[in-house]
C-alpha positions in Angstrom: -102.8 27.2 -24.0 -102.6 29.4 -20.7 -99.4 30.3 -19.1 -99.8 27.9 -16.2 -100.0 24.9 -18.5 -96.9 26.2 -20.5 -94.8 26.6 -17.2 -96.1 23.3 -16.1 -95.0 21.5 -19.6 -91.6 23.3 -19.2 -90.8 22.2 -15.6 -91.4 18.5 -16.8 -88.8 18.9 -19.7 -85.4 17.1 -18.6 -82.4 19.3 -18.8 -79.0 18.4 -20.4 -75.6 19.6 -19.5 -74.7 23.2 -20.4 -72.0 21.8 -22.5 -72.2 18.3 -23.8 -68.8 18.4 -25.0 -67.5 18.6 -21.5 -67.1 15.4 -19.8 -66.1 16.8 -16.5 -63.0 14.9 -15.1 -63.0 12.4 -17.7 -59.7 12.3 -19.6 -60.3 12.6 -23.1 -57.9 9.6 -24.0 -59.5 7.6 -21.4 -62.9 8.2 -23.2 -61.5 7.6 -26.3 -59.8 4.0 -25.3 -63.1 3.1 -23.7 -65.2 4.0 -26.8 -62.4 2.0 -29.0 -62.9 -1.1 -26.7 -66.9 -0.8 -26.9 -66.7 -0.7 -30.8 -64.3 -3.6 -30.7 -66.4 -5.6 -28.7 -69.7 -4.7 -31.1 -67.6 -5.5 -34.2 -66.5 -8.9 -32.8 -70.1 -9.7 -31.8 -71.2 -8.6 -35.3 -68.5 -10.8 -36.9 -69.9 -13.7 -34.9 -73.2 -13.2 -36.0 -72.7 -13.2 -39.6 -69.5 -15.5 -40.0 -70.1 -18.6 -41.8 -68.7 -22.1 -40.6 -65.6 -21.6 -42.9 -64.8 -18.2 -41.8 -61.3 -17.6 -40.4 -61.1 -18.3 -36.5 -60.4 -16.0 -33.7 -56.9 -16.9 -33.4 -56.4 -16.6 -37.2 -57.9 -13.1 -37.2 -55.5 -12.3 -34.2 -52.7 -13.2 -36.3 -53.7 -11.4 -39.2 -54.2 -8.5 -37.0 -50.8 -8.8 -35.5 -49.4 -9.0 -39.1 -51.3 -5.6 -39.9 -49.8 -4.2 -36.4 -46.2 -5.2 -37.2 -46.6 -3.5 -40.7 -48.1 -0.4 -39.4 -45.4 -0.2 -36.8 -42.6 -0.6 -39.5 -44.5 2.2 -41.5 -44.6 4.6 -38.4 -41.2 3.8 -37.8 -40.2 4.8 -41.4 -42.1 8.0 -41.2 -40.4 9.0 -37.9 -37.0 8.5 -39.3 -38.0 10.2 -42.6 -39.4 13.3 -40.5 -35.8 13.6 -38.7 -34.4 14.8 -42.1 -34.6 18.4 -42.4 -35.5 18.2 -46.1 -38.3 15.9 -45.6 -39.6 18.1 -42.9 -39.3 21.2 -45.4 -41.3 19.3 -47.9 -43.8 18.3 -45.5 -44.3 22.0 -44.2 -44.3 23.1 -48.0 -47.1 20.4 -48.9 -49.0 21.6 -45.6 -48.7 25.2 -46.7 -49.9 24.4 -50.3 -52.9 22.2 -48.8 -53.8 25.4 -46.6 -53.6 27.8 -49.8 -55.9 25.3 -51.7 -58.4 25.3 -49.0 -58.4 29.0 -48.5 -58.6 29.6 -52.3 -61.6 27.3 -52.7 -63.3 28.9 -49.4 -62.7 32.6 -50.8 -64.1 31.4 -54.2 -67.1 29.9 -52.8 -67.5 33.1 -50.9 -67.1 35.3 -54.0 -69.6 33.0 -55.8 -72.1 33.5 -53.0 -71.8 37.0 -53.0 -71.9 37.7 -56.4 -75.5 36.1 -56.9 -78.3 38.4 -56.6 -80.0 36.5 -53.7 -79.0 33.1 -52.2 -81.4 30.2 -52.4 -81.7 26.7 -52.1 -81.3 24.7 -55.4 -84.7 24.0 -56.8 -85.5 20.8 -59.3 -85.3 23.6 -62.0 -81.8 24.4 -61.1 -80.9 20.8 -61.7 -82.5 20.8 -65.1 -85.4 18.7 -64.3 
């Protein structure tokens, strides 16, 4: 293939945004809200497609979701109230520190294990005892 052919091919390739994570002026929370709305619509359509005649009505589903939302709100209020307690915040801080230590230790152990190997290579069927 000649240079002319290669350049012609490259010129026909569509480009993408330099940083696909950057949505420009779109607020990430607005995008999140829009995505949840789309997901909700698709789930509703999917449910309607597979629901049997004796399945709950949309009204019954809404009532059940309302009950769940109320329960979630009570749990959230309970957690918020608990987090106002300095002892609970201290316990949470300690638990978060323990989690960070455990994750750090696991990563360090994995690093040591990889360094201790003579050569790193992907697992083969022989490694699995097959």
